N, C-alpha and C positions, 0 to 999 in steps of 0.2 A: 647538285649539292650532295655531298656524301652523308653518311650516317651522322646522327647528332647525339648518340649516347654519351660520347666523351667530348662534346663541344665545350670549349673553354678550358680544356686541359692542354697544357704545353709539355711536350716531351723532348728531352735532349737525348739524341741517339748517337752513342759513340761505339757502335758495333760494326763488324765487317763480315763479309762473305755471305752467309745464308741465314742461320737460325736467328741471330739477333736482329738483322735487318728485316727479315720477313715478319717477325713478331712485331717490330716497331711499325711496319707498314700496316699490319692489321689494326693497330691502335689508330693509325691515320684513317683507315677505312671506317672506323667507328666515330670519326669526327675530331680526333685530337689534332692539335697543331704540332706536327713532328718536325723538329729541326735536326737534320742529319749533319753532324759535324765530321767533315772529311779531314784526315790528317794532311798536312801540307808542309813542305814539298814532298814528303814521303808518300808514295802512292799507296792506295789501299791494297791489301794483300790479294784481293780478287783480281786486280789488274796484272799481277805478276804470275798468276797461276792459271788463268783462263784465256784462251785465244779469242780475239775479237771476231765479230761477224764481218764479212766483206763490206767494204765501203769505198768512198772516194779517196783519192790520194791525200787530200787535205783534211779528211775527217779524223778527229782524234780517236785513236784506238780504244781509249778508256771509256768512250761514250758508246761503244758498240759491243759491250760484253753482255751476253744473254742473261746471266745470273743477276747482274746488276739491275737489269730492267725488270726482272721477275720479282725481286725482293726490295725494291726501293721506290714504289709508287706512293703517292699521297704524302710526300715529304718535301721540305724546303732545304736545299743543300747549301751548306756554309763551309768554306775551307778555313782552317786556322792552323798556324804554326804555334803550338802552345809551348814550344821550347824557347820562344821569344816572349819576353815579359808582356808585350802588348797583346799577343795572342792569348796568353794565359789569363790576363786580366779580362779580355773579352769573354772567354769561357766562364770565368767566375761571375761576370755580370749576367750571362745567359742562365747559368744554373740558379743564381739568386732569384730570378723571376720565374723559374720553371716549377712545374708540379711533379714531373717524373724525370729521372736521370738514369740511363741504362748504359752499362759498359760490359764488354765481353773479352777484355784482354787477359793475358795470363795473370794468375793471382798475384797481387802485390804491385802490378805495373802502375795502376792509377794512383796508388798510395805514394809511390816514388815520384810521380809527376805532380803531386800536390792536390789530387782530386779524389782521394779516398773518402770514406764515409765520415771520418772524424773531421776532415777539412770542410766538406760540403755542408754538413749539418750546421756548422757555424755560420755559413753563408745563408742557409735557408732551412730553418727548423721544421718547416712544413713539407720538406721534400720527401718523396718516395723514391729511394734509390734501389735499383736492382743490379747486382753484380752477378754475371753468369759465366765465369771461367769454366772450362770443361769439367774440372773436378771440384769446383767450389772455391770459395775465397780463402779458406784456411786448410791446413793439413800439410803433410810431407810432400805433396805434389805442388806446393807453391812455387810459381815461376815456370812450371812446365807449360808448354804450348801444345795444343791439340785441336783437331777438327773432327769431322764425323768418323773417319776411319779409326782414329785412336779411341774414341768413345765407344764405338761399336765393338772394338776388341776388348776394352776394359771391362765391360759388363758381361762379356761372354757371348754376345749376340753373334759374333762372327763364327763361332763354333757351331751355331744352330743353322746357319744359312748354307745354301748351295746343295750340291749333289754328294751323296755319301762316297761315291767312287772317285771323287776328285779331291785334290789337295785342299785343305781348309782355307788357304789364302785365296783360292780362286772363287771369289764371290763378286756379284755385280757391284760396280762402284756407285751405288745409290744407298745413302746412309739414313736410316730412319731417325736418327738423333736430330738431323736438321729440321725435320717436321715437328717432332715432339718438343724440341727446345723452343721453337717459335710459339706453339700453342701454349706451352707452360708459361712462357713469358707473359702472354696476354692474361692468363688466369691470375698469375701472381700480381701483376700491376693493378688489375681491377680490384683484387682483394685488398692490396695495400691502400688504394684510394678509398675503398669503403671503410677500412679501419681508420684512416685519417679523418674521414667525416665523423666517425664516432668519438675519436679521442682528441681531435684537434691538433695532433702532432704527426710529423712524418715518421718514416720507418726505413730500416735497411733490410733488404731481402737478399740473402745469400743463396743463389740457385745454382746448384751443381747440375750441369746438363746430363752428366752420367747418372746421377741419382734420379733425376726426373725421368730418364729413359728406362731405368731399371724397373720402374713400376709398370712398364709395358710387358714385362716378362714374368709375371707371377707364377704361371704354371711351370716354367722351366726351373725357377728357383725352388719351388715346392718339391719338384722331383728330386732335387739334390738334398735339401734340408730335411724333408719329411720321409722320403722313400729311399734315400741313398742311392739314387739312380742318375746316371748322366743321360740327358735327352739325346736322341740320335739326330743326325743330319738326315732329313727325309727326302730332300729334293721335291718331287711332286707327289710323293706317296703320303698316305695317311695310315697310321698303324692299325686302325680299326675299320678301314673301308677298302674293299676290293670290288671292282676296279676303282682306282682313284689316280688319275695321271693325265699327262699331256701326251698325245700320240700323234705321230707324223701322218698327215693326210696326203692325198694325191697332190703332187706339185711341190712337196717339201723336199729340200735337198738332203741327201744322205749326210750323216755326221761323220767327220773324220775322227776316228777313235784315237789317233795319235796327237790331235790338236791339244795345245796347252789350256785352252778355254773353250767353252761351248760356242757354236756359231750363233750369230744373232737370229732371233726369231723372225720368220718371214710372215707378212700379213696373210692370215687365213691359211697358213701352211700346217698348222697344228690344231688339234681339236682336244678339248678336255672332256673326259668321260668319267662319270661317277655313279655308283649305285650304293646308297646307304642302307637300303632295305631290300627285302626279297621282291617286293612289288616293283621297285625301281629297276632291279636287275632283270625282271621279266621284260620290261620295256626295252632295255638295252639288248637283251638276247633276241627279242622279236625283230627289232630293227636290223640286227646283224644277220637275220635269216636263219637263226638257230633257236627257235622257241623251246626246243627240248632241253637247252641248258638250264632252263628255269623249272623244268618238270620235277615233281617230287621223285626222289630216288637218284637224280643226277648229282654227282659230287659237288657241282657248283651251285646247286639250287638254294643253299642256305648261306647265311653270313659266315658261319664257322667253316663251311666247306670252301668258300671262296678265299678266306684268309689262309687256309692250309695250302691252297693251290695258287697263290699269288702269281708266281712266275708263269704258270700255264695260262691263267686268265689274262695277264698282261700281254702275253704273246698273241692270244686270240684277238684282243682289242687292237693291237698293233696291225694285225692282218686286216681286220675290218676297217680301221681308219684309213688304211692305204688304198681302199677300194673306191674312194670318192673324195670329193673336195671336203674341206672342213665344214663349210656351210651345209652341204648336203647330208653329211653324217650327223651333224648336230640337229638338223631339222627332222631327220628320220627318227632319231632317238627321242626327241622331245614329243613328236607326234604319237609315239608308242608308249609314252608315259615314263620315260627315263629322263636322266639329267645329262645334258651335254651342251657345250658352247664352243664356237671357234675362238682360238686365241687371237686377240686383236693387237695390232701394233700400238705402241703408247700414244701415237698421234691420232689414232682413230676417233678420239673424242671430239676432234675438230669438226667432224661431220655427223656426230651422234645426234639423233633426233631429240633425245631426252634433254641433253645439255642445251640444244638450240631452243627448245620450247621454253626453257626456264631463263633464257637470256644470260646464261652463265659466262660465255665468252665475251670479252670486252674489246672493241676496236679502239686502239690507243695510238695516237699520232705523236711522233717524236722527230725532232729536228734532223737527226742523222739516220734514224732507222725507218722513217716513213710511217705508214699505218701498219700496225701489227695486231694480230689477234692474240690477246693475252688471257690467261686464266682469270676467273672472277673471284668470288669471295666465299668465305667459309659460311656466311650466314645470309639469309634473305630476311631483311628487316622491314617492318611496317610501323609507321608510315614513311620513315626516312631511310630508304634503302641505300646501301653504300654505292659509291661510284668512283671511277678513276678521275679525280679532279686534277691531279698533277701526275704527269708521266715521270718516269725515272729522271730525276733532276740532273742537269748538266753540272759539271764541276764548278762550284762557286757561283751557281746561277742566282742564288738569293743572298749573296754576300751583302750587297748594298741595302737590301730590304731589311734583313735581320739586324745588321749593325745600326741602321738608322733607328729601328725600334728600340735598340739598347741605348740610344742617346748620342751616338757618334755623328759628327758633322761630315759633310761631303769632303771637306779638306782632310779630315782625319782618315777617312776611308781611302782617299787617294794616296795618302802617305803610307797606309798599310800595304797597298798594292805595290808601291815603289820599293818598300823595304822587304817585301816577301812575307809579311805577316799573313796575307791572304793571296789568293791567285785563282785563275780559272784555266790553267794549263800546267801539266807536270813538266819539269825541266827535262829536256832531251826527248 
């Protein structure tokens, strides 16, 4: 049994790709009954932009997309063609009985389809509706479509990422807005439900994903507005700490300086070394076999001296790191009182003892993907801890269940299938 904090709350999820779906899944983790409404016969945009995992010749490719599995647990999937009146009427019935309705299309889209706030509040005055277009529901960007990269660029985060010696557009294709949007969604919905409990009326939440993310960058904005300074792109450096960086250890491949983008990190081929204080620096210097670097009078013995000699210190750290494996270098520095750690591949948490001891990874079985280890939950709750009760739903898997709950007969549901109002396979 999953968490029960939101038990009895029904959520209608009209979002796609990552931020919205992940946020809705977290509501499901907390016990909400989340109905994911898939557009039909138009495929979700995630099926058009992400290649599927390998599978059998007859396995539907849209059921084997990794991001779909990661962001759509604990939901019941319903397909609807709302451009047909029968599909639109089914969605109206669903919203009329729901507590929460979430949409993330470009601003103005659901209004044109007849499911904007003014329309749905007539159906259900107690509804909490959250609209999360990239730049918000109103403004001159109405109608513009964006995902993480556009939001990352809009708030200026792209100019803060990456290495200073490389072009600004060469940043890793991992966008923080996907995570901040999902968490902000949960916070906004829970707040809206709490307000409804107090006032007895629903509410409309206009959540700009760009504005929600901008609050993650207060220091950068303050540098501009208060100090009239543009923050630098630092790569692995810290402006007030030397050394502070990732250094290639023994076994790491040499970097091609002419390459358009950095090579992928190798497992344990790099080691991070840092010395915030003179005491930590003594540990690094001792481990490197040069305790004299920390002796009073040496130009590197103080924070100020190391800041002035950043290039020389970095060169010394690079030579030291190359003398052993990342693990050996990190262990030696840690034992001497310094700070260091091997750079781990992103998948290393699969065998991490801390995650394993907390039972964070979840074994989830799926018809087409078999048993997969999936990331767990943002919270550990007592006494009703969340669990994956429903793996990522198959297309239209719960059509009959949800429509029956809305009062449709078996004959009507069969007619919907024949006419294309619902379906469980995309055409072609």
